[in-house]
C-alpha positions in Angstrom: -16.5 -13.8 -14.4 -16.7 -17.6 -14.9 -14.6 -17.5 -18.1 -12.0 -15.3 -16.4 -11.6 -17.8 -13.6 -11.5 -20.9 -15.8 -8.9 -19.4 -18.1 -6.6 -18.6 -15.2 -7.1 -22.0 -13.5 -6.2 -24.1 -16.5 -3.1 -22.1 -17.5 -0.6 -23.9 -15.2 -1.3 -27.3 -16.6 0.7 -26.6 -19.7 3.9 -26.5 -17.6 6.2 -29.3 -16.4 8.3 -29.0 -13.3 11.9 -29.8 -12.7 13.1 -27.8 -9.7 12.1 -24.8 -7.7 13.5 -21.8 -5.8 11.6 -20.0 -3.1 12.8 -16.4 -2.6 10.6 -16.0 0.6 12.2 -18.7 2.7 14.5 -16.4 4.6 12.4 -13.3 4.5 11.7 -11.7 7.9 8.5 -9.7 8.1 9.4 -6.4 9.7 7.8 -5.8 13.1 8.9 -3.1 15.5 9.1 -5.5 18.4 8.8 -9.2 17.4 10.1 -10.1 14.0 8.8 -13.3 12.5 10.0 -15.2 9.3 7.5 -15.1 6.5 7.1 -18.9 6.6 6.1 -18.8 10.3 3.5 -16.0 9.9 0.2 -16.8 11.5 -1.5 -13.7 9.9 -2.7 -13.1 6.4 0.4 -11.5 4.9 1.3 -10.8 1.2 4.7 -9.6 0.0 5.8 -8.0 -3.3 9.4 -9.0 -3.5 12.4 -7.2 -5.1 12.3 -9.8 -7.8 8.7 -9.1 -8.6 9.2 -5.3 -8.6 11.9 -5.7 -11.3 9.6 -7.7 -13.7 6.1 -6.3 -13.2 4.8 -3.8 -15.8 4.7 -1.1 -13.2 6.7 2.1 -12.5 5.1 3.3 -9.3 4.1 2.0 -5.9 0.4 2.5 -6.9 0.8 0.3 -9.9 2.7 -2.4 -8.0 -0.1 -2.7 -5.5 -2.7 -3.4 -8.2 -1.3 -6.9 -8.6 -2.0 -7.9 -5.0 -5.4 -9.6 -4.4 -7.3 -8.1 -1.6 -5.7 -4.7 -2.1 -7.9 -2.1 -3.8 -6.1 0.6 -5.6 -8.5 3.3 -6.8 -6.6 5.6 -9.1 -7.9 9.0 -10.1 -4.8 9.6 -12.1 -2.5 7.0 -13.6 1.3 7.0 -13.7 1.5 7.3 -9.9 -0.3 10.6 -9.8 -3.0 10.0 -7.2 -4.6 6.9 -5.8 -6.5 5.7 -2.7 -5.7 2.3 -1.3 -7.9 0.0 0.8 -7.7 -3.6 2.0 -10.4 -6.3 2.0 -13.3 -4.0 1.6 -12.3 -1.2 4.0 -12.2 2.5 3.1 -9.0 4.3 2.0 -8.9 6.0 5.4 -8.7 2.6 7.2 -5.3 1.4 5.8 -2.1 2.4 7.6 1.0 3.2 5.4 4.5 2.7 6.8 8.0 3.2 5.6 10.5 0.8 7.2 8.0 0.5 10.1 7.6 4.2 10.5 4.0 5.5 10.0 3.7 7.9 7.1 -0.1 8.1 6.6 -1.5 11.5 6.1 -3.8 12.9 8.9 -5.3 15.6 6.7 -6.8 13.0 4.3 -5.7 9.6 3.2 -6.1 10.8 -0.4 -2.4 11.9 0.1 -1.1 8.8 1.9 0.4 7.3 -1.2 2.3 10.5 -2.0 5.6 8.7 -1.1 9.1 9.9 -2.1 10.4 6.4 -2.9 11.2 5.5 -6.5 10.6 1.8 -7.2 14.3 1.2 -7.8 14.9 1.9 -4.0 12.4 -0.7 -2.7 13.4 -4.0 -1.4 9.9 -5.3 -0.8 6.3 -4.3 0.1 4.6 -6.1 3.0 0.8 -6.2 3.1 -0.8 -7.2 6.4 -4.5 -7.8 6.2 -6.9 -7.4 9.1 -6.9 -5.1 12.1 -3.3 -4.5 13.2 -3.4 -2.2 16.3 -1.5 -4.7 18.4 1.4 -4.5 15.9 1.3 -0.9 14.4 -1.2 1.1 16.5 -4.1 3.3 15.5 -5.6 3.6 12.0 -4.6 0.1 11.0 -8.3 -0.7 11.0 -8.4 -3.1 8.0 -4.7 -3.6 7.5 -1.3 -2.1 6.9 1.2 -1.6 4.1 4.9 -1.4 5.0 7.4 -0.3 2.3 10.8 -1.7 3.0 13.8 0.0 1.3 16.9 -1.8 0.1 20.2 -1.8 2.0 23.2 -1.3 -0.3 25.8 -4.2 -0.6 28.1 -2.6 -3.2 29.0 0.6 -4.9 26.5 0.9 -7.8 24.8 3.1 -10.2 21.2 2.6 -11.3 19.2 4.1 -14.1 15.7 3.6 -15.5 14.6 5.7 -18.5 11.2 5.1 -20.1 8.5 6.7 -22.3 5.0 5.8 -23.4 1.8 6.8 -25.3 -1.6 5.6 -26.2 -1.2 7.0 -29.8 -4.4 9.2 -29.3 -4.5 12.9 -29.8 -5.3 15.5 -27.2 -7.9 17.2 -29.4 -9.2 19.6 -26.7 -5.8 21.2 -25.9 -2.7 20.7 -28.0 -3.8 18.3 -30.7 -0.6 16.4 -29.9 -0.4 12.7 -29.1 -0.8 11.9 -25.4 2.5 10.8 -23.9 4.5 10.3 -20.8 8.1 9.9 -19.9 10.3 9.4 -16.8 13.8 8.8 -15.4 14.9 7.2 -12.2 18.6 7.5 -11.1 20.3 6.1 -8.1 23.7 5.7 -6.5 24.8 3.4 -3.7 27.9 3.4 -1.7 28.7 0.5 0.6 31.6 0.4 3.1 32.3 -1.9 6.0 30.3 0.1 8.5 28.6 2.8 6.3 26.1 2.4 3.5 24.6 5.3 1.6 22.0 5.5 -1.2 20.6 8.4 -3.1 17.7 8.1 -5.6 15.9 10.6 -7.6 13.2 10.5 -10.2 11.2 12.7 -12.6 8.0 11.7 -14.4 5.9 14.0 -16.6 3.4 13.8 -19.4 0.4 15.2 -21.1 -1.9 12.7 -19.5 -4.5 10.7 -21.3 -7.5 13.1 -21.6 -8.2 16.8 -21.1 -6.4 18.4 -18.1 -4.6 15.3 -16.8 -1.0 16.4 -17.4 1.4 15.6 -14.6 4.9 16.4 -13.3 6.2 14.3 -10.4 9.6 14.6 -8.8 11.1 12.5 -6.0 14.3 12.5 -4.0 15.2 9.9 -1.4 18.3 9.4 0.7 19.2 6.6 3.2 22.2 6.0 5.4 23.0 2.9 7.4 25.7 2.7 10.1 26.8 -0.4 12.0 28.8 1.0 14.9 29.6 -2.6 16.1 27.9 -6.0 16.3 25.4 -4.6 18.8 24.5 -1.1 17.6 23.0 -0.2 14.2 21.6 3.1 13.0 19.4 4.1 10.0 18.5 7.5 8.7 16.2 8.3 5.8 14.9 11.4 4.2 12.7 12.1 1.2 10.9 14.8 -0.8 8.2 14.5 -3.4 6.5 17.2 -5.5 3.4 16.1 -7.5 1.7 18.6 -9.9 -1.2 17.3 -11.9 -4.4 18.2 -13.6 -7.4 16.9 -11.5 -10.2 16.8 -14.0 -13.0 14.9 -12.4 -11.0 13.8 -9.4 -13.2 15.0 -6.5 -16.2 17.1 -7.8 -17.2 15.9 -11.3 -18.4 17.3 -13.6 -17.8 20.8 -12.3 -14.1 20.4 -11.7 -12.9 20.0 -15.3 -10.4 22.8 -14.8 -9.1 21.6 -11.4 -5.5 21.3 -10.6 -3.6 20.0 -7.5 -0.1 20.3 -6.2 1.0 18.1 -3.3 4.5 18.3 -1.7 5.7 15.9 1.0 8.8 15.9 3.1 9.7 12.8 5.3 12.5 12.2 7.8 13.2 9.3 10.1 15.9 8.0 12.3 15.9 4.4 13.7 18.4 2.3 15.6 18.8 -1.1 17.1 20.8 -1.8 20.3 21.5 -5.3 21.6 22.0 -4.7 25.3 22.4 -8.4 26.1 21.9 -11.8 24.5 18.2 -11.6 25.4 17.4 -7.9 25.3 17.1 -5.6 22.3 16.1 -1.9 22.3 14.6 -0.3 19.1 14.0 3.5 19.2 12.7 5.5 16.2 11.5 9.0 15.4 9.7 10.2 12.3 8.6 13.5 10.8 6.2 14.2 7.9 5.3 17.5 6.4 2.6 17.8 3.7 1.5 20.8 1.6 -1.7 20.3 -0.4 -2.8 23.0 -2.9 -6.1 22.2 -4.6 -7.3 24.7 -7.3 -10.9 24.2 -8.5 -10.1 26.6 -11.3 -6.5 26.2 -12.2 -6.4 29.6 -14.0 -8.2 31.6 -11.2 -6.1 31.3 -8.1 -8.4 33.7 -6.1 -11.5 31.5 -6.5 -12.3 28.1 -4.8 -8.7 27.4 -3.8 -7.8 25.2 -0.8 -4.4 25.2 0.8 -3.4 22.8 3.6 -0.1 22.7 5.6 0.2 19.7 7.9 2.9 18.4 10.2 3.2 15.2 12.2 5.9 14.0 14.6 6.0 10.4 15.8 8.4 8.8 18.3 8.6 5.2 19.5 10.7 3.2 21.9 10.3 -0.6 21.4 12.0 -3.5 23.0 12.3 -7.3 22.6 13.2 -9.6 25.5 13.7 -13.3 25.0 13.2 -16.0 27.7 13.4 -19.8 27.6 9.7 -20.2 26.9 9.3 -17.4 24.3 9.8 -13.7 23.7 8.2 -10.5 24.9 7.7 -7.4 22.9 6.7 -4.1 24.4 6.9 -0.4 23.5 5.6 3.1 23.9 4.8 5.8 21.3 3.8 9.4 21.1 2.4 11.3 18.1 1.7 14.9 17.5 -0.5 16.0 14.5 -1.1 19.6 13.4 -2.8 21.3 10.4 -3.1 24.9 9.2 -5.7 25.0 6.4 -7.8 27.5 4.5 -11.0 25.4 4.8 -10.2 23.0 7.6 -8.8 25.5 10.1 -6.0 25.3 12.6 -6.0 22.2 14.7 -3.7 19.9 16.6 -3.9 16.7 18.7 -1.7 14.2 20.5 -1.8 10.5 20.6 0.0 8.1 23.0 0.2 4.3 22.9 1.5 1.4 24.8 2.3 -2.0 23.2 2.7 -5.4 24.9 3.1 -8.8 23.1 4.2 -12.3 23.9 5.1 -15.1 21.5 5.8 -18.8 22.4 6.5 -22.0 20.5 7.0 -24.1 23.6 4.0 -26.4 22.9 4.8 -28.9 20.2 3.5 -27.9 16.7 1.8 -24.7 18.2 2.9 -21.1 17.6 0.9 -18.6 19.6 1.1 -14.8 20.0 -1.0 -12.6 22.2 -0.9 -8.9 22.9 -2.7 -5.6 23.2 -2.3 -1.9 22.3 -3.5 0.7 24.7 -4.2 4.1 23.2 -4.8 7.6 24.6 -5.9 10.4 22.3 -6.3 14.0 23.4 -9.7 14.2 21.7 -11.1 10.6 22.1 -9.6 9.4 25.4 -8.4 5.9 26.4 -9.1 2.7 24.5 -7.6 -0.8 24.6 -7.2 -3.1 21.5 -6.2 -6.7 22.1 -5.3 -9.3 19.5 -3.9 -12.8 19.1 -2.9 -15.3 16.4 -2.3 -19.0 16.5 -1.1 -21.8 14.3 -1.0 -25.6 14.5 1.5 -27.5 12.3 -0.4 -30.4 10.8 2.6 -31.4 8.6 6.0 -29.9 8.1 4.7 -27.9 5.1 1.0 -27.6 6.1 -0.6 -25.7 9.0 -3.8 -24.3 10.3 -3.8 -20.6 11.2 -6.3 -18.4 13.1 -6.3 -14.9 14.5 -8.6 -12.4 16.2 -7.7 -8.7 16.2 -9.2 -5.3 17.0 -8.3 -1.8 16.0 -9.6 1.8 15.6 -9.5 4.6 13.1 -9.3 8.1 14.4 -11.2 10.5 12.1 -9.0 12.6 9.8 -8.9 16.4 10.1 -10.9 16.5 6.9 -13.6 14.2 8.4 -13.8 16.4 11.5 -13.4 20.0 10.3 -13.7 20.5 6.6 -15.9 23.5 5.5 -16.1 23.4 1.7 -19.6 24.5 1.2 -21.7 23.9 -0.8 -19.9 20.6 -1.6 -18.7 19.0 1.6 -18.6 19.7 5.4 -17.0 17.8 8.2 -18.5 16.8 11.6 -16.6 17.6 14.8 -19.0 15.2 16.7 -17.5 12.1 15.0 -16.2 9.3 17.1 -13.5 6.8 16.2 -14.3 3.7 14.0 -13.7 0.4 15.8 -13.2 -3.0 14.3 -13.0 -6.6 15.3 -12.0 -9.4 12.9 -11.8 -13.1 13.1 -10.1 -15.2 10.5 -9.0 -18.8 10.0 -7.5 -20.9 7.2 -4.7 -23.1 6.0 -1.2 -22.5 4.6 0.8 -25.0 2.5 4.3 -24.6 1.3 6.8 -27.0 -0.1 9.7 -26.9 -2.6 7.5 -26.4 -5.6 4.6 -24.3 -4.6 2.7 -22.5 -1.8 -0.9 -21.9 -1.3 -3.3 -20.4 1.3 -7.0 -20.1 1.9 -8.4 -17.8 4.6 -11.9 -17.0 5.6 -12.6 -13.9 7.7 -15.4 -11.9 9.3 -15.0 -8.3 10.2 -17.4 -5.9 12.1 -16.7 -2.2 11.9 -18.7 -0.1 14.3 -19.3 3.6 14.0 -18.4 3.4 10.4 -17.6 6.9 9.0 -19.0 7.8 5.6 -19.9 10.9 3.7 -23.7 11.1 3.3 -26.5 13.4 2.3 -30.3 13.3 2.1 -30.6 15.1 -1.2 -28.5 16.6 -4.0 -29.1 20.2 -2.8 -27.3 19.8 0.5 -23.6 19.2 1.2 -22.0 15.8 1.8 -21.2 15.5 5.5 -19.1 13.0 7.4 -21.2 10.9 9.8 -20.9 7.7 11.9 -23.5 5.8 9.9 -23.7 2.4 11.6 -21.9 -0.9 11.3 -20.2 -2.4 8.3 -20.0 -6.2 8.5 -17.9 -8.0 5.9 -17.4 -11.7 5.3 -14.6 -12.5 2.9 -12.3 -15.1 1.4 -8.6 -14.8 0.4 -7.1 -17.6 -1.6 -3.8 -17.8 -3.5 -1.6 -20.3 -5.3 2.0 -19.7 -6.3 4.0 -22.2 -8.4 7.6 -21.9 -9.6 9.5 -24.4 -11.7 12.5 -24.7 -13.9 12.6 -26.8 -17.1 16.1 -26.9 -18.7 17.1 -23.3 -19.1 13.6 -22.0 -18.7 12.2 -20.6 -15.5 8.4 -20.4 -15.1 6.4 -18.7 -12.4 2.6 -18.9 -12.0 0.4 -17.0 -9.5 -3.3 -17.1 -9.0 -5.1 -15.2 -6.2 -8.8 -14.6 -5.6 -10.7 -12.4 -3.1 -14.4 -12.5 -2.4 -16.1 -9.9 -0.2 -19.7 -9.7 1.0 -20.3 -6.5 2.9 -23.5 -5.6 4.7 -24.2 -2.1 6.1 -26.5 -1.8 9.1 -27.8 1.5 10.5 -27.6 3.7 7.4 -30.9 5.4 6.6 -32.4 4.2 3.3 -33.0 7.7 2.1 -29.3 8.7 2.6 -26.9 8.7 -0.3 -23.4 7.4 0.5 -20.0 8.2 -1.1 -17.9 5.2 -0.2 -19.8 2.2 1.3 -20.9 0.7 -2.0 -17.7 1.0 -4.0 -15.6 -1.9 -2.8 -14.9 -5.2 -4.6 -17.1 -8.2 -4.6 -14.8 -10.4 -6.8 -11.2 -9.8 -7.5 -8.9 -12.2 -9.4 -5.2 -11.7 -10.1 -3.3 -14.1 -12.4 0.4 -13.6 -13.2 2.5 -15.8 -15.5 6.2 -15.2 -16.0 8.8 -17.0 -18.2 12.5 -16.3 -18.4 15.8 -17.7 -19.5 19.3 -16.3 -19.2 18.5 -13.2 -21.3 14.8 -13.0 -22.1 11.8 -12.5 -19.8 8.1 -12.2 -20.5 5.3 -11.6 -18.0 1.5 -11.4 -18.5 -0.7 -10.2 -15.7 -4.5 -10.6 -15.8 -6.8 -8.8 -13.4 -10.6 -9.2 -13.0 -12.4 -6.7 -10.8 -16.1 -6.7 -10.0 -17.3 -3.9 -7.7 -20.6 -3.8 -6.0 -21.8 -0.7 -7.8 -19.5 -0.4 -10.9 -19.3 -2.4 -14.1 -16.9 -5.3 -13.9 -13.8 -5.3 -16.1 -10.9 -7.6 -17.1 -7.4 -6.1 -17.7 -4.3 -7.7 -19.2 -0.9 -6.2 -18.9 2.3 -7.4 -20.5 6.1 -6.9 -20.2 8.8 -8.3 -22.4 12.4 -7.6 -21.5 15.9 -8.5 -22.7 19.0 -8.5 -20.5 22.3 -7.6 -22.3 25.3 -7.3 -19.9 24.4 -4.5 -17.5 21.4 -3.2 -19.6 17.8 -4.3 -19.5 15.6 -3.3 -22.4 11.8 -3.7 -21.8 8.5 -3.1 -23.5 5.2 -2.7 -21.6 1.7 -2.9 -22.8 -1.0 -2.0 -20.2 -4.7 -2.7 -20.7 -3.8 -4.3 -24.0 -7.4 -5.1 -24.9 -8.3 -1.4 -24.5 -11.0 -1.9 -21.9 -13.0 1.1 -20.6 -13.3 1.1 -16.8 -13.6 3.4 -13.7 -11.8 2.9 -10.4 -12.9 6.0 -8.5 -15.7 8.5 -8.8 -16.4 9.4 -12.4 -12.8 9.3 -13.6 -12.3 7.0 -16.7 -8.9 5.3 -16.7 -6.6 5.1 -19.7 -7.2 2.6 -22.4 -4.3 0.8 -24.1 -0.9 2.3 -23.2 2.5 1.3 -24.6 5.9 2.0 -23.0 9.5 1.3 -23.8 12.4 1.6 -21.4 16.0 0.9 -20.6 17.4 0.0 -17.2 21.1 0.1 -16.2 22.5 -1.6 -13.1 26.3 -1.5 -12.8 28.8 -2.0 -10.0 31.2 1.0 -9.8 
């Protein structure tokens, strides 16, 4: 650990600065009521920009998120196949996923929440908000939220990304061929004065990297934007994804060597923005999500140990923003319907209603203050209120102190409540919602050459839900096991400079987590409480000139109950007119490591690809 940190810390001193560009200056963090520029944020927010998406050695949302400190991507299958995501030591069920501000998390199980029909070429940025976020996004944002923001076309263009890769090792148990993977992403955009359209599709497939890990993933995404006039804008999006993959060791190792899973997701959303006066804006939205999950414990015996789940959710919101001389108010109302029809969860449905109210003011010199609350009613768990506030004091024009306090809840998933998968796992209909309160404070600095932040937080999650059992001969069962109290540190340093024709970027980010569980019986085994990070370090260095670009990404991860590991990924690319040629090397030192369960991740993997971006 010490060597990894020291190497990353000393790397920037080989560079000399001339000038800087900051791509985050004008970025507005998306909020359904009060939108705040990135530079004015009082919360702990990270952003993966479009510029970073283009150059990182990643081809899926899952892989992109691995380069954000504080975000824990636990992949059971690489290449975007299946992954769980958590933030700052929470569980994968405690992170809310949104698409353009519309919630798309899966209510059957968060194992499916990252099954998102968005190719990376269609993404403008990914926003990561750390800490309880009920005041902003509602229920299930217990430890944070991830909002994927799609691009808006500005011209008529065609996009293509074709790639292939291998580890040069043979699949000796099945075909005796070399493990490999390939993919293609295609996109069209059409931009007129009032209408903009984009259509993206992708296909990825491969033989995996060990026995029964082959995969076939298909995605289609469409988005339309319409500006009726200066005061009325409309947005429509729709997507479909079909993931078919071998699930060897994913959920029930070692007995599930022949397992297979098929997950299909359909999403649809309509949003609009209406400026009714100089001071008043109305923002309605409606979103629908359908998910089909077909898990086959024996892929060649469909009549044995097969689980099929059909789930639907419908979410509607009406938000508003009203500006006054001394600040601005945000308020809104939402309703959500969730339903499932499942072979081993049963048939269930529930409704959820919420009410938002926020107020932000900058009237006091050097002080920026926001306070608000979210009131929730659930047809199963009743009424609850979740307040929150954030504050900043501007010490210097480029240096400020920030602090926040927030609360939230996580409603148990249908799997937590009703699963009957004996003898392996059973749900618990007596579960109550998890509730969290978090306090954080720190400093942010940003000038023309670099930006930095250091934040300390304390979070207390009550009625923490985990899967436990007393002995190996009884099923795992979901239970409210006690309180999980976590103290943590998030620190980051970003530096960008230009020297002659060379452009350098340096990033160093570190997360420390110290969790303490209270209330769990010592003789109980736990599935999830002991698997989060203790230390996480991310270091990214990029160099580019007019044609060439090279990026090296180093990641050090130390979990509480797993062996630590250090990974290095590399991308080298060359731009020639409208074509970009690139070579990726992931895990170039061929480290052996595990992110989830008993699933070993791939060793060294090489890829080559060609991108085309042309105006029609």
